N, C-alpha and C positions, 0 to 999 in steps of 0.2 A: 220548306223542305231542310232538313239539318242536314251539316255536314259530317259525311261518313269519316269515322276514326278507323286508322289502319292497325293493326299490331306488326311492326316488323322485329321477326325473331333474331335474336342475337346469340351465338352459340362460340365456343371456340373456334379458329380455321373461318366461321364464315366471313367473308371479306368483299362482299356485294352489298350491304345493309344499307351502306350512305347514298348510292345510287337508285337503289329501292324507293328508299324514304323519300329523299328529295323529288323522284317523278311522280310518286301519289300525291307529295305536295304540290307539284305543278298542276298536277289532274285537278285539284279542288278539297281533299281531304285531309286531314289531319292525322297523322303520322304520330308513331310513338314506337321506340326500340324498348323491346322486353328480353333481359336477357332468359335462356332457358330455366337457369337456377331460380330466379322469381320465378317464373310460369308456373314451373313445377311444384315451389315453396306456395304459391297462391293460384292453384287452378280456374278460380273464379275470375281471377282478373281477365282471362279471356272474353268473360260474357259482356264485357263492357266494348268491345270492337266489333264494326260491320264487317270488316275483312281481315282474313291472316294472312303476311307475307312472310314465305321461306325463302330467303335470297341465294343464292349459288356463292361457292368459295369449295372451301374443302372440309366441312366441319369435321374435328378431331385428327384433323390430318388425314383423312379417307382411311383412318385406321381400318383392319381387316376387308372392306369394302367400301365404295363411296357411299358415303350416308348413313353405314350399318351402326353406328354406335349413337348418334343423335335420335335415329328413327327407334331404335331398343329403348331410349331412355323415353320419349314421345309416348311408345306403345305401353310400355309398363306403368306409367305415372300422369298419362293425358288422355289414354285412349278413349275413354268413355266421354271425356270434356271434348275431344274433337269431332266426334261423332254428334254430340247434342248443338254445338256450334253450326255446323251444317244443316243437319235436319231443322232447327229454329230460323234458318233463312241468311246463317252469315255465307262470305266468297272467301276461297282461298284461292291463293296462286302459289306454285311451287317452281322457281326459276334456276334449271341443269341442276345442281346438288339438292337445291331445294326440290326440283321433281324426284330424283333418285330418291330423295327421303322420305317423299309421301308414298312412293312406290313399295318400298319396302316396310312403312307403318301401314299398308293397306288401305287408306284415304282413296287413292287411286290404283284402276279403274274402279274398283268396287262394283263391278256388275252384278245385278241382281240386289243390291242392297244388302243388308244383314251387318253381322260384326266384321270388325278390320280383320283381314288376315290378309298378305300377299298373293297377288293372282299372276304376276306380269312380274319381269324381272328386268334390270337394265344391266349390261354387261360390259366388260371391254370393245373396242369399234374393232371394226375387222378386219383394220390395219394395222392393229397392236399398239397404237402410238396415242398419243395425247394431240389431238386436233383443233387446230385454232384459224377458222377462216371465217369469211361472209360468206350464208347462205339465202336463199331466197326461200321462202314460204307461203302458201298459200291457205288459208282456213276453209274447212270444208262442212256440209252439212250435219251437225252433231247437235246432241242435248244443250251443249252449255250456251247457258244463259246469257253472255254476256262478249260472246264472241260471234260474230257474224260470218256467214258464210261468204266465199268469195274474197275472202280479205287479201292482197297478198302483202308481205313483209320481207326487206331485208336485214337481215338480224345477224349479229356476229354467235359462230358457235366457238367452245372452248371447253372440252371435254373428254374423257379419256374411255368414261363407261357411258356409253349412248346405244347401245345396239338393244332395243327390246324386245324380249326372250317372251312370246305369247305361251309357249309350252306345245298346246294341242292344233292342232288346227280348227278346230271347232272354237276356241277362246281367240284365237287369229282372224277369223270370220269376226266373231262378235264386237271385237274391237272396231273393225273397220266399219259396224254397223249403228253407230251414233256416239260412240267414244272417241274413235279418231277426231281431233280438233285442228291439227297442223299437220301438213305433209312437207317434205321436203321437195322441191322443184328443178328440175334440168334447164338449161339453157333456152329449151325451146317452150317451157311452161308446162311442162309434163310433169307428175308425180314419176319420183327417180328413187331406185335403190342405189345407182352407181355410181362407185367416189368420184370424184369428191362433190358434187353437188348434194350427195349423200354422206356426209360426214363420217357416219359411222355402219352405214350399209344395213338401217331395220328396214325388214321384210314391209312391204305397205306404206313403204315411205315416210313412216310414222312418226315427226317432231314432235308430237304435243298428245296431251290425253284428258279428257274429260271424265268425271264419276257418272253414276247413275241419276244424279239430282242436277245437274249439268250445273252444279256451285263450286266445284273446286276444277282449276286447270292448272297441268303439269305440261312445261315447255322447256326443250333440251336447251335451243338457242338463247341470247340476252336479251331480250328487251329493255332491260336496265342499263345495256351498254351502247345502246340506241333509239335512246330516248330525245337528245337536244338537236336539233337541226345541224350543228356542226359535228355531229358523232356521225354520221353518213358517209360512206366513204369517200365519196364523190361530188360533194358539196361546191368544191373550188372549179370545177370543169362545167357542171351543170347549172350550177345556181343555187343559194342557198334555201331548202325546202321549209315548208312552215311549221314542222316539229319534225322531230327523228320519226321515221316508223315503228320503234319500240314505244313510243306514247299512246298508239291507237289502244292496246290493250290496258296500259294504266286507267287511261280515260272512260272506258269502255267500263273497268270496275267499279268506278268510283260513280258513272250516271246512273250504272243499275242498281247500288246502295244508294244513293239518293233517292233515287224514285220511288226505290219500296220503302226508305225509313218514314 
């Protein structure tokens, strides 16, 4: 089986690319930084990779709205190429700002397939402030081909625009029918919309989404900030774990890419 290759996207304001690159390398992939200008100049460059990672940060300073500028760039210059990448079997992940970008791009949740168009929105948290705290998530039964059902993870959240707006009730219901991949949990282990366990207040407790193919994941909390054992907040009192919780996601993506390659 070949070593999966990962394109780690770089752009002005993205600031989590090193952690994302390192996590994929530890998971057994071969990661490479590619700047958005290079990808726009050579869109065919994407065809060399089996995984696309859009890291977190504040792309273009989150001018206008979180992820708006980079998403517009990608839609204008790379939209068709992105669709072909997923449809040929590529895997993609957008973390925090990367999730915001993929939603604005229309790659998530892309219910029903078809062309890229924005179907949901990530808007300011109900607290009206930037939230930075550890949260607990659980994966749900979803279309996602690399996230198993029932996985519990503790990850740090760090965002100001994470409230997911679906618009119509029918759209919200569809999200909860196979597109919702991660939910926020309360102290009793139940999905919650209550602050602070759900830092943004999103209905349906949604913390992550996949698309119609199950090959794209967007997640608001940061697996890239919880992939090493000493990243976990209580390791000194409970003992050093084998690995950080976030590593589950990177390892699963690499495993699927390798098995399909």
